[in-house]
matplotlib code that plots the C-alpha trace (Angstrom):
import matplotlib.pyplot as plt

x = [8.2, 4.9, 1.7, 0.8, 3.4, 3.0, -0.6, 0.1, 2.8, 0.8, -2.0, 0.4, 1.2, -1.6, -3.0, 0.2, -0.6, -4.1, -4.2, -1.1, -2.9, -6.1, -5.0, -3.5, -6.4, -8.8, -7.7, -7.0, -10.6, -11.4, -9.0, -11.6, -13.6, -10.4, -9.7, -12.8, -12.8, -8.8, -9.3, -6.3, -5.3, -5.0, -1.0, -1.6, -3.8, -0.8, 1.0, -0.8, -0.3, 3.6, 4.7, 2.8, 4.9, 7.7, 8.0, 7.8, 10.4, 13.1, 13.7, 12.5, 16.3, 18.0, 15.3, 15.8, 19.3, 18.9, 16.6, 18.6, 21.6, 19.5, 16.4, 13.6, 10.3, 11.4, 11.9, 8.2, 6.9, 8.1, 6.6, 3.0, 3.0, 4.2, 2.4, -1.2, -0.2, 0.2, -2.9, -4.6, -3.3, -4.6, -7.8, -7.2, -5.2, -6.6, -5.0, -3.6, 0.2, -0.1, -1.7, 0.7, 3.7, 1.8, 1.2, 4.6, 5.5, 2.7, 4.5, 7.8, 6.0, 4.9, 8.7, 9.6, 6.5, 7.2, 10.9, 10.1, 7.0, 7.8, 11.1, 9.2, 6.6, 10.0, 11.4, 8.2, 6.4, 7.6, 8.4, 5.6, 3.1, 5.0, 3.2, -0.4, 0.9, 2.1, -0.9, -2.9, -0.8, -0.5, -4.6, -4.5, -2.8, -5.4, -8.4, -6.8, -6.3, -9.8, -12.4, -10.4, -12.2, -15.6, -15.3, -13.3, -15.4, -18.4, -16.9, -16.1, -19.9, -21.6, -19.0, -16.6, -12.9, -11.4, -13.3, -11.1, -8.2, -10.0, -11.7, -7.7, -6.3, -8.5, -6.5, -3.2, -4.2, -4.6, -2.0, 0.5, -1.0, -0.3, 3.0, 3.7, 2.4, 3.8, 7.2, 9.6, 12.8, 14.7, 17.5, 20.7, 24.4, 25.8, 29.6, 28.4, 28.8, 26.1, 26.6, 25.1, 26.3, 24.1, 21.1, 21.8, 22.1, 18.6, 17.0, 18.0, 17.7, 13.7, 13.5, 14.5, 13.0, 9.8, 10.2, 11.3, 8.0, 5.7, 7.6, 8.4, 5.8, 8.5, 11.2, 15.0, 14.6, 12.0, 14.2, 17.7, 15.7, 14.2, 17.8, 19.5, 17.2, 18.1, 21.3, 21.5, 19.9, 22.5, 25.6, 24.0, 24.3, 27.7, 28.5, 26.7, 29.2, 32.0, 31.1, 32.2, 28.9, 26.3, 22.2, 22.2, 24.4, 24.3, 26.3, 23.2, 22.2, 24.8, 24.9, 21.6, 20.0, 16.2, 16.4, 17.4, 14.8, 12.4, 13.2, 13.0, 9.6, 8.9, 9.8, 8.0, 4.8, 4.2, 5.6, 3.0, 0.0, 0.1, -1.2, -3.9, -6.6, -5.3, -6.4, -9.6, -10.3, -10.4, -12.3, -14.8, -15.3, -14.8, -15.9, -18.3, -19.4, -19.6, -19.8, -16.7, -18.5, -20.0, -16.5, -15.2, -18.0, -16.0, -12.3, -12.7, -13.6, -9.6, -8.3, -11.6, -10.6, -6.9, -7.7, -10.3, -7.6, -4.7, -4.9, -5.9, -3.0, -0.7, -1.6, -1.0, 2.1, 3.6, 2.2, 2.8, 5.1, 5.2, 7.6, 4.9, 1.8, 3.5, 4.3, 0.5, -0.2, 1.8, 0.2, -3.2, -2.0, -0.9, -3.9, -6.2, -3.5, -3.7, -7.9, -7.1, -5.4, -8.2, -11.4, -12.7, -15.2, -18.2, -16.7, -19.3, -19.5, -19.1, -16.1, -14.6, -15.7, -13.9, -10.8, -10.7, -11.4, -8.7, -6.1, -7.4, -6.9, -3.6, -1.9, -3.2, -1.5, 1.6, 1.6, 2.3, 4.3, 6.7, 7.4, 7.7, 10.6, 11.9, 12.2, 12.9, 16.0, 18.0, 19.3, 17.5, 20.4, 18.7, 15.1, 15.7, 17.4, 14.8, 12.3, 13.5, 14.5, 11.1, 9.6, 11.7, 11.5, 7.9, 7.5, 10.2, 7.9, 5.0, 6.8, 7.7, 4.0, 2.9, 5.8, 4.9, 1.4, 2.3, 4.6, 1.5, -0.1, 2.0, 2.7, -1.1, -2.6, -0.3, -2.6, -5.9, -8.2, -9.6, -13.3, -15.5, -14.6, -11.2, -12.3, -10.3, -6.8, -7.2, -8.2, -4.4, -3.2, -5.0, -4.2, -0.5, 0.0, -1.7, -0.3, 3.4, 2.7, 1.6, 4.9, 6.4, 3.8, 5.2, 8.8, 7.7, 6.0, 9.4, 11.6, 9.3, 9.3, 13.2, 13.3, 10.9, 12.7, 16.1, 15.0, 12.9, 15.9, 19.1, 18.7, 17.0, 14.6, 11.4, 11.2, 8.7, 11.7, 13.4, 10.1]
y = [20.3, 20.8, 20.4, 17.6, 15.3, 16.9, 16.0, 12.1, 11.5, 12.8, 10.2, 7.4, 7.7, 8.1, 5.2, 3.3, 4.6, 3.5, 0.3, -0.9, -0.5, -1.6, -4.6, -5.7, -4.5, -5.6, -9.3, -9.0, -8.8, -11.7, -14.4, -16.2, -16.8, -17.9, -20.1, -22.0, -22.4, -23.8, -25.4, -23.5, -23.0, -19.7, -20.4, -20.7, -17.3, -15.2, -16.0, -14.7, -11.4, -12.0, -13.0, -9.9, -7.6, -9.7, -9.5, -5.9, -5.3, -8.2, -5.8, -2.1, -1.1, -2.6, -1.4, 2.1, 2.3, 0.7, 3.3, 6.0, 4.6, 3.4, 5.4, 5.6, 6.4, 2.7, 1.3, 2.7, 2.0, -1.6, -1.9, -0.8, -3.0, -6.3, -5.6, -5.3, -8.5, -10.7, -8.7, -10.5, -13.9, -14.0, -14.0, -17.5, -19.0, -21.9, -23.5, -22.1, -22.2, -21.0, -17.8, -17.1, -17.4, -15.0, -12.4, -12.7, -11.6, -9.0, -7.7, -7.8, -5.6, -3.0, -3.1, -1.3, 1.4, 2.0, 2.4, 5.7, 6.9, 10.0, 10.5, 10.9, 13.5, 15.0, 15.4, 16.3, 18.9, 22.3, 23.2, 25.6, 23.0, 20.1, 20.3, 19.5, 17.0, 14.9, 15.5, 14.1, 10.9, 10.3, 11.0, 8.2, 5.7, 6.7, 6.0, 3.0, 1.7, 3.3, 1.5, -1.6, -3.4, -2.0, -2.4, -5.8, -7.5, -6.2, -7.3, -10.7, -11.0, -10.5, -11.5, -13.7, -12.8, -12.7, -10.1, -7.8, -8.9, -8.5, -5.1, -4.2, -4.8, -1.6, 1.2, -0.4, -0.7, 3.0, 3.8, 2.1, 3.4, 6.9, 6.3, 5.4, 8.3, 10.8, 8.9, 8.2, 7.6, 4.5, 2.7, 4.1, 3.1, 4.8, 4.7, 4.2, 0.9, -1.3, -2.9, -6.7, -8.4, -5.9, -6.6, -9.8, -10.2, -8.1, -10.1, -13.2, -11.6, -10.7, -14.7, -16.5, -14.0, -14.7, -18.7, -19.1, -16.6, -19.1, -22.4, -22.8, -25.9, -27.7, -27.6, -26.7, -25.7, -23.0, -21.7, -21.5, -19.5, -17.4, -16.5, -16.7, -14.0, -12.1, -12.5, -11.6, -8.3, -7.3, -8.7, -6.4, -3.0, -3.9, -4.6, -1.4, 0.8, -0.8, -0.5, 2.5, 2.1, 1.1, 0.8, 2.4, 5.4, 5.0, 8.1, 9.9, 8.0, 8.1, 11.9, 12.8, 11.6, 12.6, 11.1, 7.7, 7.8, 9.1, 6.4, 3.4, 4.8, 4.5, 0.9, -0.1, 1.4, -0.5, -3.8, -3.0, -2.1, -3.7, -6.9, -6.0, -5.8, -9.3, -10.9, -8.9, -10.0, -13.8, -13.0, -11.3, -13.7, -16.5, -16.4, -13.4, -15.3, -11.7, -11.7, -10.1, -6.9, -6.7, -7.5, -5.0, -2.3, -2.6, -2.9, 0.0, 2.5, 2.8, 3.8, 6.2, 8.3, 8.2, 9.4, 12.2, 13.6, 13.4, 16.4, 18.7, 16.8, 18.1, 21.6, 21.5, 19.5, 22.7, 25.0, 23.6, 20.5, 17.5, 15.0, 16.2, 15.0, 12.1, 11.0, 11.6, 9.0, 6.4, 6.4, 6.5, 3.3, 1.6, 2.0, 0.5, -2.3, -3.5, -3.0, -5.6, -8.4, -7.9, -8.8, -12.0, -14.7, -12.9, -9.1, -6.5, -4.5, -1.3, -2.2, -3.1, 0.4, 1.5, 0.0, 0.9, 4.6, 4.7, 3.1, 5.4, 8.3, 7.1, 6.7, 9.9, 11.6, 9.2, 9.3, 12.8, 14.4, 11.8, 12.2, 15.9, 15.0, 12.6, 14.9, 17.9, 16.7, 15.9, 18.0, 19.1, 17.0, 14.1, 14.4, 11.5, 9.1, 9.9, 9.2, 5.7, 5.0, 5.8, 3.3, 0.7, 0.7, 0.5, -2.4, -3.9, -3.4, -4.5, -7.8, -8.2, -7.8, -10.2, -12.7, -12.5, -13.3, -16.5, -17.4, -17.7, -19.7, -22.0, -22.5, -23.4, -24.2, -25.1, -26.5, -26.6, -23.9, -20.7, -21.4, -21.3, -25.2, -23.9, -20.7, -22.0, -22.2, -19.1, -17.1, -17.8, -16.8, -13.5, -13.0, -14.0, -12.2, -9.3, -9.0, -8.8, -6.4, -4.3, -4.9, -3.0, -0.2, 0.3, 0.4, 3.0, 4.6, 5.0, 5.7, 8.6, 9.7, 9.6, 11.9, 14.4, 14.8, 14.7, 18.3, 19.5, 19.2, 18.6, 22.1, 23.6, 25.2, 24.5, 26.0, 24.5, 23.1, 21.1, 19.2]
z = [-15.5, -17.8, -15.5, -17.3, -16.4, -12.5, -12.5, -13.8, -11.4, -8.3, -9.6, -10.6, -6.8, -5.4, -6.8, -5.5, -2.4, -1.6, -3.4, -1.3, 2.0, 0.8, -0.7, 3.4, 4.8, 2.4, 2.4, 6.1, 6.7, 4.4, 5.8, 7.3, 3.9, 2.4, 5.3, 4.9, 1.3, 1.4, 5.0, 5.6, 9.3, 11.6, 10.7, 7.0, 7.2, 9.1, 6.4, 3.6, 5.1, 6.6, 3.7, 1.5, 4.1, 4.2, 0.8, 0.8, 3.6, 2.3, -1.2, 0.1, 0.6, -2.0, -4.7, -3.1, -3.7, -7.3, -8.6, -7.2, -9.0, -12.4, -12.8, -10.8, -13.0, -14.8, -11.5, -10.7, -13.6, -13.3, -10.2, -10.9, -13.7, -12.1, -9.1, -11.1, -12.9, -9.2, -8.2, -11.0, -10.7, -7.0, -7.9, -9.4, -6.9, -6.3, -3.0, -0.2, -1.2, -5.0, -2.9, -0.2, -2.9, -5.0, -2.1, -1.7, -5.4, -4.8, -2.0, -3.6, -6.8, -3.8, -2.6, -6.0, -6.2, -2.4, -2.7, -5.4, -5.1, -3.0, -4.7, -7.4, -6.3, -4.8, -8.2, -10.2, -8.2, -7.6, -3.8, -3.4, -4.3, -2.4, 0.6, -0.7, -3.5, -0.6, 1.8, -1.1, -1.3, 2.3, 2.4, -0.1, 2.1, 4.8, 2.6, 1.3, 5.0, 6.0, 3.5, 3.0, 5.9, 4.7, 1.3, 1.3, 3.6, 1.3, -1.4, 0.1, 1.3, -1.8, -4.9, -2.9, -2.1, -5.6, -6.3, -4.4, -6.5, -9.7, -8.9, -7.5, -11.3, -12.5, -10.6, -11.1, -14.4, -15.1, -13.0, -15.2, -18.5, -16.9, -16.1, -19.5, -21.0, -18.3, -17.2, -20.0, -17.9, -19.2, -16.6, -17.2, -16.1, -12.5, -11.5, -7.7, -6.4, -5.2, -1.9, -3.1, 0.4, 2.0, -0.2, 0.3, 4.0, 4.6, 2.2, 3.7, 7.2, 7.0, 4.9, 7.9, 10.3, 9.1, 8.1, 11.7, 13.7, 11.7, 12.1, 15.9, 15.9, 14.0, 16.8, 16.3, 12.7, 13.5, 16.2, 14.7, 11.4, 14.1, 15.2, 12.3, 11.3, 14.3, 13.7, 10.4, 11.0, 13.6, 11.0, 8.2, 10.7, 11.6, 7.7, 7.0, 9.5, 7.7, 4.0, 1.3, -0.6, 2.1, 1.9, 5.4, 5.8, 9.8, 10.3, 11.0, 13.6, 15.3, 14.9, 15.6, 18.6, 17.7, 14.3, 16.3, 19.1, 17.0, 14.1, 17.0, 18.2, 14.6, 14.6, 17.9, 17.0, 13.6, 15.6, 18.6, 16.9, 13.2, 14.0, 16.1, 12.5, 11.8, 15.3, 15.5, 12.0, 12.9, 16.1, 15.3, 12.1, 14.1, 17.7, 17.0, 14.2, 11.7, 8.0, 6.2, 5.8, 9.2, 10.9, 8.0, 9.8, 13.0, 11.7, 9.8, 12.8, 13.8, 10.5, 10.1, 13.3, 12.6, 8.6, 10.4, 13.0, 11.2, 9.2, 12.2, 14.8, 11.9, 12.8, 16.1, 15.6, 13.5, 16.4, 19.8, 21.1, 18.7, 20.6, 23.4, 21.5, 20.1, 23.2, 24.4, 20.9, 21.8, 25.9, 23.7, 21.6, 24.5, 26.3, 23.3, 23.1, 26.6, 25.7, 23.1, 25.4, 27.7, 25.5, 26.1, 24.0, 25.5, 25.2, 24.1, 20.8, 22.9, 24.5, 20.9, 19.4, 22.1, 21.7, 17.7, 18.7, 21.0, 19.0, 15.9, 18.2, 19.9, 16.5, 14.9, 17.5, 16.8, 13.4, 11.7, 14.9, 14.7, 11.2, 11.7, 14.0, 12.0, 8.9, 11.3, 12.8, 9.3, 6.9, 3.5, 1.6, 3.8, 3.6, 0.8, 3.0, 5.9, 4.3, 3.0, 5.9, 7.9, 5.5, 5.9, 9.8, 9.5, 7.1, 9.2, 12.1, 10.6, 9.5, 13.3, 14.7, 12.1, 13.0, 17.0, 15.9, 13.7, 16.8, 18.9, 16.1, 15.5, 19.6, 20.2, 17.4, 14.1, 11.6, 13.3, 11.9, 13.4, 13.9, 16.9, 17.7, 18.3, 19.9, 23.4, 21.9, 19.7, 22.3, 24.1, 20.9, 20.7, 24.3, 24.1, 20.7, 22.6, 25.6, 23.4, 21.5, 24.4, 25.8, 22.4, 23.0, 26.9, 25.5, 23.3, 25.6, 27.2, 24.5, 23.9, 27.3, 27.8, 24.6, 26.0, 29.6, 27.4, 25.7, 28.8, 30.9, 29.2, 27.5, 30.2, 28.0, 26.5, 22.9, 20.3, 18.2, 21.2, 22.0]

ax = plt.figure().add_subplot(projection="3d")
ax.plot(x, y, z, "-o")
ax.set_aspect("equal")
plt.show()
């Protein structure tokens, strides 16, 4: 591997790692402005984010398997190109329905890059330099999340929300050009079998889960769709256990309890915390009457704290007990989530600052140690699988978080816009959603406690590798 290609891969991957989370957090803080322009309800606005994350979750596993079989480089290039096209088109959306549909296309395109970027980095960078390259790529995610609320709010306030998409096309264009020049791999045939039935079922399950959760106000169609999605996930797991060429190798979950517990907590943590930024973006601008820029200044606290502490926490996890650190992080996240559930219309900004600091500290303490547990509980031959499955669980957790919020919006507000006039109804939505999300976090704490307890008393000893 020549140095030029190695640098090209790091650059191209880092750009996508930055832009995809940036597009979520930057658009999230701009939703009230978008809602006012299109006369959209809170439920409509939740769909903008749900369809984006749902698009990623629905096709992430099938795309990852397809790329392993037929070539990662062409799949990555195609993903960057399509993501750039959809990002540009979003700036020209003329109504809320077109914006939501294009947002779903943007998410599906993003899945092509998410399914391949870490594998490309692993293939392209020598082992002795891989940690640094991974660090750059992970840092890009945190930077995207960190500056998204602030920069997105600033752009929406000064230039208009459409410029978030226009300007976002620029780094994507650079990434595509670099990929096109340096990543010349083409699609190739494979003798392996592709799990079409499993792929179709996971897409169906995510689609019906999102649709049902966002349409509960319609009565039985929404309920049936939501139940169909949950049933689909169950059937998918059963099918994967019986399929010769599955999308997900369930044997790892059965044989390695450490991996199963850490993967479960990974899902729970994102399901319990991901939607908080969406809820408070609407709260700050509709209840507290802030501009997008002012709201972004508040919302940026959590990812900034997380970005600042994560490298240090990663070092701690190499020295001390990652299970204990991850458990403490889950506890702190739970405290932050419960604080959010207690927020009212008159809550002070100081209280909100403390809440977001708690969430930032909690997630920093949880993320890196839990990833160390996940990757350390499988053999090197399963690193690719572990990376892919944790990404899928993280994304499905995000979808679950947004569906929970959309469910409350659907029940309490339906087509009512989120505004100061509808503040009483929105506070019911916010409290109900945050109580539910806090319940997820409490469950995550219990699973983490069980993991630590099992290791401590199950082996009769305490060693760094055990905890």
